[in-house]
BADOMAR-645009 format. One line per field, with one value per residue (C-alpha): residue number from 0; residue in one letter; x, y, z. Coordinates in steps of 0.05 Angstrom, whole numbers, plus 5000, padded with zeros to 4 digits. Example, Ala and Ser with C-alpha at 12.3 -4.5 7.8 and 13.67 -1.06 7.14 Angstrom:
2
num	[0,1];
residu	[a,s];
px	[5246,5273];
py	[4910,4979];
pz	[5156,5143];
//
This chain:
303
num	[0,1,2,3,4,5,6,7,8,9,10,11,12,13,14,15,16,17,18,19,20,21,22,23,24,25,26,27,28,29,30,31,32,33,34,35,36,37,38,39,40,41,42,43,44,45,46,47,48,49,50,51,52,53,54,55,56,57,58,59,60,61,62,63,64,65,66,67,68,69,70,71,72,73,74,75,76,77,78,79,80,81,82,83,84,85,86,87,88,89,90,91,92,93,94,95,96,97,98,99,100,101,102,103,104,105,106,107,108,109,110,111,112,113,114,115,116,117,118,119,120,121,122,123,124,125,126,127,128,129,130,131,132,133,134,135,136,137,138,139,140,141,142,143,144,145,146,147,148,149,150,151,152,153,154,155,156,157,158,159,160,161,162,163,164,165,166,167,168,169,170,171,172,173,174,175,176,177,178,179,180,181,182,183,184,185,186,187,188,189,190,191,192,193,194,195,196,197,198,199,200,201,202,203,204,205,206,207,208,209,210,211,212,213,214,215,216,217,218,219,220,221,222,223,224,225,226,227,228,229,230,231,232,233,234,235,236,237,238,239,240,241,242,243,244,245,246,247,248,249,250,251,252,253,254,255,256,257,258,259,260,261,262,263,264,265,266,267,268,269,270,271,272,273,274,275,276,277,278,279,280,281,282,283,284,285,286,287,288,289,290,291,292,293,294,295,296,297,298,299,300,301,302];
residu	[m,p,t,v,k,p,a,k,p,t,a,p,k,a,l,s,l,h,l,g,l,n,t,v,s,a,a,a,y,a,g,w,e,g,p,l,a,a,c,e,f,d,a,r,d,m,a,d,i,a,r,s,r,g,m,k,p,t,v,l,l,t,k,q,a,t,r,k,a,v,l,g,a,m,r,g,a,a,k,a,l,k,a,g,d,f,f,f,l,s,f,s,g,h,g,g,q,v,p,d,t,n,r,d,e,p,d,r,k,d,e,t,w,c,l,y,d,g,q,l,i,d,d,e,l,y,l,e,l,s,r,f,a,s,g,v,r,v,l,v,l,s,d,s,c,h,s,g,s,v,t,r,d,g,p,l,p,p,p,p,p,g,q,r,y,k,l,m,p,e,a,v,g,r,r,v,y,s,a,h,q,a,f,y,d,g,l,q,a,e,v,a,k,a,s,k,n,t,i,v,d,p,d,a,a,l,a,q,v,a,h,t,v,a,a,a,q,a,t,s,v,v,g,s,f,k,p,a,v,l,l,i,s,g,c,q,d,n,q,t,s,m,d,g,e,h,n,g,a,f,t,e,k,l,l,r,v,w,g,s,g,s,f,k,g,n,y,l,s,f,h,q,r,i,r,a,a,l,p,p,s,q,s,p,n,l,f,t,l,g,p,a,a,e,f,v,k,q,a,p,f,s,v];
px	[5175,5120,5092,5115,5058,5077,5075,5013,5028,5024,4972,4999,5011,4977,4991,4964,4978,4927,4943,4890,4909,4856,4909,4985,5031,5036,5107,5128,5089,5105,5043,4995,4952,4914,4848,4809,4747,4744,4814,4809,4744,4779,4834,4785,4744,4805,4824,4755,4765,4832,4803,4746,4799,4840,4894,4924,4916,4954,4918,4955,4911,4933,4983,5001,5021,5091,5149,5182,5118,5101,5172,5178,5113,5132,5201,5172,5124,5181,5220,5160,5133,5160,5143,5068,5050,5010,5018,4963,4981,4930,4939,4887,4911,4945,4995,5052,5117,5190,5242,5275,5349,5368,5336,5293,5230,5215,5181,5238,5191,5183,5112,5100,5051,5041,5051,5039,5110,5139,5131,5146,5179,5158,5231,5230,5164,5187,5254,5216,5170,5231,5255,5199,5220,5212,5142,5108,5047,5040,4976,4978,4916,4929,4871,4910,4936,5004,5003,5059,5022,4959,4995,5021,4954,4931,4881,4837,4762,4723,4709,4637,4602,4627,4690,4763,4823,4873,4930,4981,4979,5040,5057,5055,5100,5151,5152,5158,5215,5251,5245,5268,5311,5370,5324,5288,5351,5385,5329,5336,5411,5401,5354,5402,5458,5415,5391,5436,5396,5369,5294,5260,5206,5138,5106,5156,5145,5070,5076,5101,5042,4988,4928,4904,4897,4971,4993,5033,5080,5106,5146,5193,5199,5213,5266,5282,5232,5231,5159,5098,5071,5004,4986,4918,4918,4860,4872,4916,4978,4942,4881,4860,4831,4771,4757,4686,4647,4649,4698,4744,4713,4760,4750,4675,4669,4719,4675,4613,4644,4672,4602,4624,4658,4605,4649,4667,4727,4802,4843,4839,4763,4760,4801,4758,4693,4719,4744,4677,4641,4681,4674,4724,4758,4783,4806,4843,4910,4936,5007,5051,5122,5159,5130,5057,5025,4990,4976,4931,4889,4871,4808,4819,4846,4857,4907];
py	[5838,5785,5772,5706,5671,5636,5561,5529,5489,5415,5376,5330,5258,5205,5131,5077,5005,4959,4891,4840,4770,4718,4664,4657,4604,4543,4533,4600,4594,4525,4493,4548,4583,4631,4633,4698,4720,4795,4819,4818,4856,4907,4918,4926,4976,5017,5017,5043,5101,5115,5116,5162,5212,5211,5162,5106,5043,4977,4919,4857,4801,4739,4702,4767,4801,4772,4807,4821,4850,4894,4921,4932,4971,5015,5029,5046,5096,5126,5139,5167,5216,5284,5341,5354,5284,5231,5157,5115,5045,4997,4928,4878,4811,4778,4813,4773,4779,4760,4768,4837,4828,4902,4918,4976,4946,4950,4881,4852,4834,4865,4869,4845,4843,4771,4775,4713,4684,4716,4770,4844,4869,4937,4961,4946,4981,5045,5044,5040,5097,5139,5133,5178,5248,5309,5338,5273,5256,5182,5152,5081,5044,4976,4930,4877,4858,4883,4862,4842,4839,4805,4740,4739,4747,4675,4646,4695,4689,4659,4712,4731,4686,4699,4734,4715,4747,4778,4752,4698,4652,4657,4583,4590,4651,4613,4556,4604,4641,4576,4551,4617,4649,4666,4701,4745,4760,4779,4826,4864,4869,4896,4949,4970,4975,5014,5065,5125,5157,5119,5106,5098,5045,5079,5034,5060,5131,5124,5106,5177,5209,5223,5233,5223,5298,5305,5252,5302,5307,5237,5271,5302,5236,5191,5233,5252,5231,5269,5252,5266,5198,5185,5115,5092,5020,4975,4968,4985,4942,4902,4888,4847,4868,4828,4797,4793,4763,4825,4873,4873,4909,4969,4975,4967,5025,5067,5058,5076,5139,5158,5151,5149,5216,5251,5256,5328,5336,5323,5260,5271,5274,5217,5173,5194,5177,5108,5095,5115,5067,5007,4971,4986,4920,4948,5020,5044,5077,5140,5166,5208,5208,5267,5337,5316,5371,5401,5334,5311,5375,5356,5321,5246,5220,5291,5291];
pz	[4330,4333,4401,4429,4464,4529,4524,4554,4616,4604,4642,4697,4676,4718,4721,4767,4785,4816,4847,4867,4888,4903,4912,4915,4887,4932,4907,4936,5001,5028,5000,5022,4969,5014,4976,4979,4941,4930,4916,4840,4845,4890,4838,4781,4821,4839,4765,4747,4795,4763,4693,4715,4740,4676,4697,4655,4697,4696,4729,4753,4778,4818,4772,4737,4803,4807,4841,4774,4743,4803,4813,4738,4735,4795,4767,4699,4731,4772,4708,4670,4721,4740,4787,4788,4764,4801,4816,4847,4874,4904,4934,4956,4982,5041,5086,5116,5153,5150,5205,5204,5191,5187,5255,5232,5263,5338,5335,5293,5237,5169,5141,5070,5012,4990,4915,4873,4871,4933,4985,4974,5039,5065,5062,4988,4977,5011,4975,4908,4929,4947,4874,4848,4830,4874,4866,4846,4887,4905,4934,4962,4984,5017,5033,5071,5140,5161,5233,5278,5344,5320,5306,5378,5411,5404,5354,5317,5328,5270,5217,5199,5148,5077,5101,5109,5142,5094,5136,5121,5182,5227,5219,5143,5148,5188,5138,5079,5111,5129,5058,5027,5081,5037,4987,5038,5078,5012,4993,5058,5049,4978,5004,5058,5007,4957,5007,5006,5062,5121,5112,5179,5176,5169,5221,5273,5250,5255,5329,5340,5305,5357,5313,5242,5230,5248,5198,5158,5217,5200,5145,5195,5232,5172,5139,5067,5015,4949,4928,4970,4992,5025,5047,5073,5097,5113,5188,5247,5261,5315,5272,5211,5145,5122,5055,5028,4969,4925,4958,5018,5077,5071,4995,5002,5050,5009,4947,4987,5015,4946,4917,4844,4853,4894,4956,4975,5019,5024,5039,5114,5115,5064,5112,5171,5135,5115,5185,5215,5168,5192,5260,5316,5300,5234,5235,5172,5182,5148,5146,5100,5075,5045,5034,5036,5078,5017,4985,5042,5033,4961,4938,4933,4866,4839,4782];
//
């Protein structure tokens, strides 16, 4: 009988999605446009890294980064990827807040990404991430502010020249929610209904993780997530991420540490190097969801 050669294993598939918003729609944000300078550059630079590592990137800039487009791209990737595959998601823009109606947040506020025509609530984001198949690795880099406490500490000091805070002002957030309360309350209700398993909010889970090196322990705190998810955000919850002229502060330091691919190390050391390069006023966060213990040991952006 002829010898049957074993089938060659197929290479992992890798997709990425990069969001950069220099402004938002005044119609969706109670007249506020939130101008920033470097977010589109950030998205393009993250896409360049993705291409260099063999990924197929999608880039959505400012007006293109609508709720429909972003959710559609994420859901398309979730359907296309299977065990062993890789998804890289980056966001650069304003962070915001809406009141927490399903009481999963200790501060009773849900953090958001400010997309062009409306906010993407963190509950929505983590529900979408949970839809990826078991064995898929998901990397999320967020260069924005997701701060509950910073808005309660009084006026922020003036930012350095040429920089802006990536934070929707609290007064704007109140007006936006008041104008669109039914929409945002409805989104949270839809997420609660769609979630078969309770998804503990990652911000609450992170509070139980004592040290960055122990970030993988968040998996056991958060609960059941099929994919391995690793998120590095631009700052702690009580801090602000800074915009710049050519890159956000977090993205600028990430690119410098990455060194066009010359960085040698894993995700934990990558995070530590980026964190060490930033001032104490902006300390990037790292946490994991799902079975990510091996994921964090891999070289960054490895397909």
